Backbone bond lengths (Angstrom), bond angles and torsions (degrees), N, CA, C in turn:
res aa  C-N    CA-C-N  psi(-1)  N-CA   C-N-CA  omega(-1)  CA-C   N-CA-C  phi
1 M - - - 1.422 - - 1.517 114.05 -
2 A 1.303 115.69 154.44 1.461 120.33 -174.66 1.566 108.25 -93.54
3 L 1.308 112.64 161.19 1.477 119.33 173.06 1.503 111.49 -107.36
4 Y 1.330 119.62 134.27 1.358 125.52 -177.07 1.510 112.65 -131.75
5 E 1.324 119.11 157.42 1.429 126.87 167.07 1.448 106.78 -112.40
6 H 1.285 123.02 120.57 1.433 125.54 -176.63 1.549 109.91 -122.65
7 T 1.343 111.76 124.30 1.542 117.96 178.29 1.433 106.69 -118.88
8 F 1.394 115.24 145.47 1.450 119.01 176.04 1.595 107.19 -139.99
9 L 1.213 115.35 152.01 1.497 119.45 172.30 1.520 108.42 -114.08
10 A 1.299 112.95 134.37 1.548 119.73 -178.96 1.472 107.02 -108.61
11 R 1.343 118.04 152.71 1.443 118.18 179.56 1.507 116.47 -58.91
12 Q 1.368 114.78 158.73 1.496 116.51 -174.81 1.514 113.10 -78.89
13 D 1.277 122.12 -16.86 1.403 120.63 -175.10 1.501 113.31 -91.28
14 I 1.321 121.82 2.03 1.417 121.48 168.88 1.476 110.81 -90.24
15 S 1.361 117.02 157.17 1.483 120.32 -175.91 1.480 110.02 -85.18
16 A 1.317 117.24 170.85 1.431 124.44 178.23 1.520 108.78 -65.58
17 Q 1.276 118.94 -35.19 1.435 120.01 174.97 1.582 116.30 -63.13
18 Q 1.340 111.50 -38.38 1.461 117.13 175.15 1.518 111.82 -68.90
19 V 1.374 117.36 -31.70 1.411 115.61 176.59 1.475 112.92 -74.29
20 E 1.341 120.10 -26.71 1.493 123.39 169.42 1.472 109.35 -65.11
21 E 1.349 119.91 -46.01 1.482 123.20 178.19 1.560 111.76 -60.85
22 L 1.281 114.32 -40.41 1.512 118.24 174.01 1.503 114.55 -62.82
23 T 1.303 115.86 -39.35 1.455 119.06 176.69 1.578 110.30 -67.13
24 Q 1.317 117.70 -37.67 1.493 120.40 178.62 1.523 107.65 -67.72
25 H 1.348 117.50 -32.53 1.528 120.58 179.02 1.511 108.24 -63.82
26 W 1.328 115.44 -49.55 1.497 116.87 -179.02 1.417 111.20 -67.59
27 K 1.257 123.86 -27.98 1.503 126.01 176.13 1.517 106.33 -66.49
28 G 1.329 119.58 -41.20 1.424 121.99 177.63 1.503 112.34 -65.76
29 V 1.309 118.68 -37.66 1.457 121.99 -180.00 1.563 107.07 -65.95
30 L 1.310 122.35 -40.78 1.341 123.70 177.85 1.553 114.56 -67.64
31 E 1.319 113.65 -43.19 1.497 116.99 -179.44 1.528 109.35 -65.78
32 A 1.349 118.49 -33.32 1.464 120.21 178.77 1.475 113.03 -64.79
33 N 1.366 115.37 -27.92 1.475 122.15 -179.01 1.604 113.23 -99.98
34 G 1.334 113.79 12.50 1.500 113.15 174.66 1.513 111.85 94.60
35 G 1.235 126.60 13.59 1.419 128.89 -177.34 1.587 109.49 -112.03
36 S 1.308 111.97 176.05 1.454 117.79 178.95 1.557 109.62 -147.98
37 I 1.284 118.40 155.22 1.458 123.76 175.60 1.516 109.68 -109.89
38 G 1.301 119.39 131.82 1.391 124.02 175.70 1.595 112.03 -92.88
39 R 1.236 116.13 -93.17 1.496 123.52 -174.04 1.591 102.57 -89.62
40 V 1.412 115.58 138.08 1.376 121.37 173.11 1.540 108.42 -128.43
41 E 1.319 120.00 119.03 1.435 123.28 179.27 1.548 110.72 -113.72
42 N 1.257 115.10 125.28 1.494 120.93 175.42 1.497 106.72 -102.24
43 W 1.364 119.94 108.82 1.457 124.34 -177.15 1.541 111.37 -79.59
44 G 1.284 115.37 -10.11 1.482 119.08 -176.69 1.465 115.57 84.30
45 L 1.304 115.75 -167.25 1.489 124.32 -176.77 1.521 110.36 -83.38
46 K 1.292 117.04 114.63 1.468 119.12 -177.19 1.525 107.63 -124.75
47 S 1.341 112.96 154.72 1.521 118.54 175.30 1.557 109.65 -74.79
48 L 1.299 113.44 143.98 1.451 124.50 174.21 1.506 114.38 -91.04
49 Q 1.286 118.59 148.08 1.468 120.30 179.28 1.568 109.32 -68.23
50 Y 1.318 118.35 -30.31 1.431 123.77 -177.60 1.426 108.04 -150.86
51 R 1.416 117.28 158.30 1.429 119.21 -176.80 1.551 110.42 -66.55
52 I 1.295 112.38 145.36 1.427 121.71 175.38 1.550 106.20 -129.31
53 K 1.322 119.60 112.84 1.452 122.79 -177.22 1.568 112.03 49.33
54 K 1.340 113.52 46.86 1.416 121.08 176.68 1.497 115.67 65.70
55 N 1.320 115.85 23.89 1.524 119.94 177.37 1.484 108.90 -121.06
56 R 1.401 117.04 134.38 1.397 123.53 178.55 1.586 114.82 -97.88
57 K 1.335 112.39 -11.25 1.429 118.99 174.40 1.540 111.48 -133.43
58 A 1.317 118.03 159.81 1.473 120.36 179.47 1.540 107.31 -152.80
59 H 1.326 113.28 153.81 1.503 123.35 169.77 1.467 107.55 -81.43
60 F 1.392 120.39 123.25 1.394 125.69 176.90 1.493 113.99 -100.72
61 V 1.402 115.46 128.00 1.522 118.66 -178.50 1.525 104.34 -133.03
62 I 1.335 111.69 133.39 1.561 116.47 174.32 1.536 106.87 -122.09
63 M 1.369 110.69 141.56 1.526 113.60 -177.29 1.627 104.18 -133.41
64 D 1.293 111.38 145.49 1.494 117.86 167.13 1.465 109.42 -95.98
65 V 1.359 120.25 118.53 1.412 127.20 -174.74 1.423 114.13 -113.14
66 T 1.314 119.37 136.88 1.451 122.47 168.83 1.527 104.97 -118.60
67 A 1.285 121.33 114.30 1.414 126.34 -173.41 1.480 114.10 -157.68
68 P 1.318 120.84 160.84 1.485 122.16 168.27 1.501 109.19 -76.28
69 G 1.301 115.35 162.33 1.436 123.47 179.45 1.550 114.93 -54.49
70 A 1.343 114.25 -40.63 1.424 118.77 -178.77 1.532 112.46 -61.42
71 A 1.392 116.51 -35.94 1.440 121.23 -178.82 1.468 108.49 -68.43
72 M 1.305 119.18 -43.90 1.458 120.62 176.85 1.449 112.35 -63.92
73 H 1.241 118.62 -36.13 1.511 119.94 178.69 1.491 108.82 -65.46
74 E 1.351 120.95 -41.01 1.458 124.29 177.37 1.478 111.76 -64.85
75 L 1.316 116.61 -41.49 1.459 121.08 180.00 1.550 108.63 -62.82
76 E 1.297 116.92 -47.37 1.539 119.03 -179.61 1.510 109.08 -66.02
77 R 1.255 121.17 -35.47 1.421 122.08 179.51 1.504 110.34 -66.70
78 Q 1.240 122.67 -39.08 1.454 126.38 179.65 1.529 106.90 -71.79
79 M 1.375 117.78 -40.91 1.484 118.34 -178.62 1.560 110.46 -67.49
80 R 1.341 115.91 -27.91 1.485 116.86 -179.25 1.551 111.85 -68.12
81 I 1.334 116.52 -24.51 1.479 121.37 -176.59 1.502 112.66 -102.75
82 H 1.306 115.62 -9.96 1.534 118.89 -175.85 1.573 107.62 -80.22
83 E 1.277 115.78 130.54 1.499 121.39 -177.69 1.536 117.41 -68.27
84 D 1.361 113.56 -26.79 1.477 118.64 -175.30 1.603 111.40 -82.82
85 V 1.260 118.12 -13.86 1.519 126.37 179.47 1.483 108.75 -91.29
86 L 1.378 115.36 116.36 1.468 120.74 176.79 1.548 110.76 -82.66
87 R 1.398 114.61 -48.15 1.432 119.39 -175.76 1.539 103.98 -147.68
88 Y 1.381 112.88 157.48 1.508 122.24 171.94 1.408 109.84 -143.91
89 M 1.328 119.54 159.17 1.434 124.69 176.90 1.541 109.74 -151.55
90 T 1.222 120.41 127.09 1.489 125.16 175.33 1.511 108.44 -113.95
91 I 1.324 114.59 134.69 1.423 121.31 179.16 1.527 106.86 -130.59
92 K 1.329 114.98 126.10 1.485 121.24 172.71 1.492 111.57 -75.45
93 V 1.365 116.81 127.95 1.449 123.24 -178.30 1.497 115.28 -117.33
94 E 1.272 119.13 158.79 1.469 120.29 171.80 1.561 115.11 -74.09
95 A 1.370 113.26 -44.12 1.439 120.37 178.32 1.536 106.12 -147.94
96 H 1.416 114.16 151.60 1.440 116.60 175.51 1.485 111.36 -76.33
97 E 1.334 115.54 149.19 1.496 118.02 177.65 1.475 111.50 -74.39
98 E 1.333 115.84 141.81 1.434 120.75 176.42 1.518 113.09 -83.79
99 G 1.266 118.61 142.31 1.507 119.09 174.75 1.531 109.28 78.97
100 P 1.356 119.71 179.01 1.394 123.85 -175.57 1.548 111.20 -69.91
101 S 1.379 112.73 158.59 1.461 119.48 -179.03 1.491 106.11 -75.58
102 A 1.387 112.40 174.23 1.482 121.42 -178.65 1.533 110.48 -61.66
103 M 1.330 116.74 -35.34 1.533 120.16 -178.70 1.563 108.02 -67.08
104 M 1.257 116.58 -38.76 1.477 118.69 -177.19 1.552 113.30 -78.30
105 K 1.321 117.74 -21.59 1.417 121.48 175.95 1.510 113.30 -86.72
106 R 1.317 120.18 -12.44 1.418 128.12 -168.95 1.478 112.20 -60.23
107 G 1.264 122.99 -31.28 1.526 124.54 -177.55 1.497 110.27 -76.68
108 N 1.312 121.76 -23.69 1.481 120.52 -168.77 1.565 109.38 -110.88
109 D 1.334 121.74 19.58 1.378 120.45 -176.39 1.584 115.17 -83.59
110 R 1.296 113.91 -8.80 1.519 115.73 -177.95 1.538 110.63 -119.61
111 D 1.319 117.65 24.54 1.519 120.20 179.61 1.515 108.28 -74.03
112 D 1.337 122.56 -26.65 1.443 121.97 -177.21 1.591 115.66 -82.12
113 R 1.344 113.49 3.38 1.474 115.09 -176.86 1.530 113.58 -81.28
114 G 1.346 116.93 -19.68 1.467 116.38 -174.12 1.449 115.50 78.76
115 S 1.348 117.12 -177.65 1.423 119.71 -174.42 1.500 112.36 -75.88
116 R 1.338 119.51 161.33 1.415 122.00 -174.92 1.429 112.58 -119.33
117 G 1.332 116.73 94.44 1.433 122.37 170.54 1.528 116.43 88.84
118 N 1.308 119.81 -1.20 1.368 122.18 178.88 1.530 117.33 -80.91
119 D 1.377 115.69 -9.38 1.502 122.85 -174.33 1.565 109.50 -103.18
120 R 1.291 119.95 16.81 1.444 121.82 -174.27 1.520 109.47 -87.10
121 G 1.316 119.91 -19.54 1.453 123.61 -177.75 1.492 112.68 80.14
122 E 1.329 118.18 -167.00 1.518 123.23 -176.59 1.515 107.06 -77.45
123 R 1.336 115.08 148.07 1.336 126.93 176.39 1.517 110.66 -83.19
124 P 1.383 120.95 132.28 1.499 119.34 176.28 1.567 113.28 -65.73
125 A 1.284 112.92 156.13 1.398 118.70 -179.68 1.537 111.42 -61.71
126 R 1.281 120.17 148.37 1.488 121.77 -172.02 1.468 108.81 -86.45
127 G 1.295 120.14 -21.67 1.493 120.80 -179.84 1.495 111.19 83.10
128 P 1.365 115.81 178.01 1.454 116.68 -176.68 1.534 110.57 -73.54
129 R 1.283 110.93 154.83 1.486 120.05 -179.40 1.462 114.34 -117.26
130 E 1.363 113.70 78.35 1.412 121.35 -170.53 1.558 112.73 -68.99
131 D 1.302 115.37 -26.80 1.424 123.13 -175.40 1.546 111.24 -71.65
132 K 1.380 118.30 -20.65 1.461 127.13 179.62 1.502 112.80 -95.35
133 G 1.331 116.00 -11.92 1.446 117.53 -178.14 1.584 114.95 84.84
134 D 1.306 114.80 20.76 1.448 120.25 -179.86 1.563 111.39 -98.32
135 N 1.342 116.03 63.51 1.436 117.20 -179.17 1.534 112.87 -86.14
Protein backbone atom coordinates (compact mmCIF):
# COMPACT_ATOMS: atom_id res chain seq x y z
CA MET A 1 0.00 0.00 0.00
CA ALA A 2 1.15 3.52 -0.74
CA LEU A 3 1.51 6.44 1.66
CA TYR A 4 -0.34 9.69 0.99
CA GLU A 5 -0.83 13.11 2.54
CA HIS A 6 -4.40 14.20 1.90
CA THR A 7 -5.64 17.73 2.57
CA PHE A 8 -9.15 19.03 2.12
CA LEU A 9 -10.92 22.34 2.65
CA ALA A 10 -14.46 22.35 4.00
CA ARG A 11 -16.97 25.20 3.68
CA GLN A 12 -16.83 28.01 6.23
CA ASP A 13 -20.49 27.79 7.26
CA ILE A 14 -20.30 24.29 8.73
CA SER A 15 -19.39 23.86 12.39
CA ALA A 16 -16.24 22.28 13.81
CA GLN A 17 -18.37 19.31 14.90
CA GLN A 18 -19.56 18.80 11.32
CA VAL A 19 -15.95 18.95 10.10
CA GLU A 20 -15.09 16.19 12.59
CA GLU A 21 -18.04 14.11 11.33
CA LEU A 22 -16.91 14.71 7.75
CA THR A 23 -13.41 13.51 8.64
CA GLN A 24 -14.88 10.37 10.22
CA HIS A 25 -16.94 9.81 7.05
CA TRP A 26 -13.80 9.95 4.87
CA LYS A 27 -12.05 7.61 7.30
CA GLY A 28 -14.92 5.14 6.83
CA VAL A 29 -14.65 5.41 3.04
CA LEU A 30 -10.94 4.59 3.17
CA GLU A 31 -11.34 1.72 5.62
CA ALA A 32 -14.12 0.20 3.49
CA ASN A 33 -11.68 0.15 0.57
CA GLY A 34 -8.73 -1.33 2.47
CA GLY A 35 -6.97 1.83 3.66
CA SER A 36 -6.27 3.46 6.99
CA ILE A 37 -5.69 6.95 8.39
CA GLY A 38 -2.81 7.69 10.74
CA ARG A 39 -2.49 11.29 11.87
CA VAL A 40 -5.37 13.74 11.42
CA GLU A 41 -4.82 17.47 12.00
CA ASN A 42 -7.63 19.99 11.98
CA TRP A 43 -6.07 23.39 11.39
CA GLY A 44 -9.37 25.15 12.02
CA LEU A 45 -11.06 27.97 10.15
CA LYS A 46 -8.54 29.99 8.13
CA SER A 47 -8.78 32.81 5.63
CA LEU A 48 -8.26 31.98 1.97
CA GLN A 49 -6.09 34.04 -0.38
CA TYR A 50 -8.94 34.21 -2.89
CA ARG A 51 -12.56 33.14 -3.04
CA ILE A 52 -13.33 29.50 -3.71
CA LYS A 53 -16.96 28.81 -4.58
CA LYS A 54 -18.00 32.12 -2.94
CA ASN A 55 -16.17 31.34 0.34
CA ARG A 56 -13.52 33.58 1.88
CA LYS A 57 -12.66 31.15 4.70
CA ALA A 58 -12.44 27.36 5.01
CA HIS A 59 -11.80 24.61 7.54
CA PHE A 60 -8.42 22.99 6.77
CA VAL A 61 -7.89 19.28 7.53
CA ILE A 62 -4.78 17.21 6.75
CA MET A 63 -4.61 13.41 6.99
CA ASP A 64 -1.79 10.87 6.71
CA VAL A 65 -3.24 7.97 4.72
CA THR A 66 -2.00 4.46 4.01
CA ALA A 67 -4.13 2.98 1.25
CA PRO A 68 -4.11 1.30 -2.16
CA GLY A 69 -4.57 3.49 -5.21
CA ALA A 70 -8.16 2.32 -5.73
CA ALA A 71 -9.13 3.53 -2.25
CA MET A 72 -7.68 6.98 -2.91
CA HIS A 73 -9.44 7.10 -6.26
CA GLU A 74 -12.77 6.35 -4.54
CA LEU A 75 -12.08 8.97 -1.83
CA GLU A 76 -11.34 11.64 -4.43
CA ARG A 77 -14.40 10.66 -6.47
CA GLN A 78 -16.66 11.10 -3.45
CA MET A 79 -14.98 14.38 -2.45
CA ARG A 80 -15.54 15.74 -5.95
CA ILE A 81 -19.32 15.40 -5.57
CA HIS A 82 -19.64 16.29 -1.86
CA GLU A 83 -21.03 19.81 -1.44
CA ASP A 84 -19.18 20.62 1.81
CA VAL A 85 -15.71 20.05 0.30
CA LEU A 86 -14.31 23.11 -1.50
CA ARG A 87 -10.93 21.69 -2.54
CA TYR A 88 -8.80 18.62 -1.91
CA MET A 89 -5.26 17.57 -2.72
CA THR A 90 -3.56 14.20 -2.41
CA ILE A 91 0.22 13.85 -2.48
CA LYS A 92 2.06 10.54 -2.58
CA VAL A 93 4.93 10.55 -0.05
CA GLU A 94 7.85 8.24 0.74
CA ALA A 95 7.22 8.36 4.52
CA HIS A 96 4.81 10.15 6.83
CA GLU A 97 6.20 13.04 8.89
CA GLU A 98 6.71 12.40 12.57
CA GLY A 99 5.17 14.82 15.05
CA PRO A 100 2.97 17.81 14.31
CA SER A 101 3.07 19.66 11.00
CA ALA A 102 4.60 23.10 10.57
CA MET A 103 1.20 24.78 10.93
CA MET A 104 0.59 23.13 14.30
CA LYS A 105 4.09 24.00 15.59
CA ARG A 106 3.83 27.62 14.52
CA GLY A 107 2.55 29.01 17.83
CA ASN A 108 5.36 27.58 19.97
CA ASP A 109 8.43 28.51 17.95
CA ARG A 110 9.33 31.59 20.02
CA ASP A 111 9.00 30.24 23.55
CA ASP A 112 12.77 30.02 24.04
CA ARG A 113 13.31 33.76 23.50
CA GLY A 114 12.52 34.84 27.05
CA SER A 115 10.87 38.08 28.08
CA ARG A 116 11.10 41.17 25.95
CA GLY A 117 12.25 44.31 27.72
CA ASN A 118 10.78 43.79 31.18
CA ASP A 119 14.17 43.16 32.82
CA ARG A 120 15.71 46.57 32.07
CA GLY A 121 14.63 48.20 35.33
CA GLU A 122 13.73 51.85 35.84
CA ARG A 123 14.81 54.46 33.34
CA PRO A 124 16.98 57.29 34.67
CA ALA A 125 15.61 60.82 34.74
CA ARG A 126 16.18 62.72 31.53
CA GLY A 127 17.21 65.95 33.17
CA PRO A 128 16.46 69.47 32.00
CA ARG A 129 15.94 70.12 28.35
CA GLU A 130 17.51 73.50 27.79
CA ASP A 131 17.65 73.14 24.04
CA LYS A 132 13.82 73.04 23.84
CA GLY A 133 13.21 76.02 26.08
CA ASP A 134 11.67 74.03 28.97
CA ASN A 135 13.38 75.84 31.88
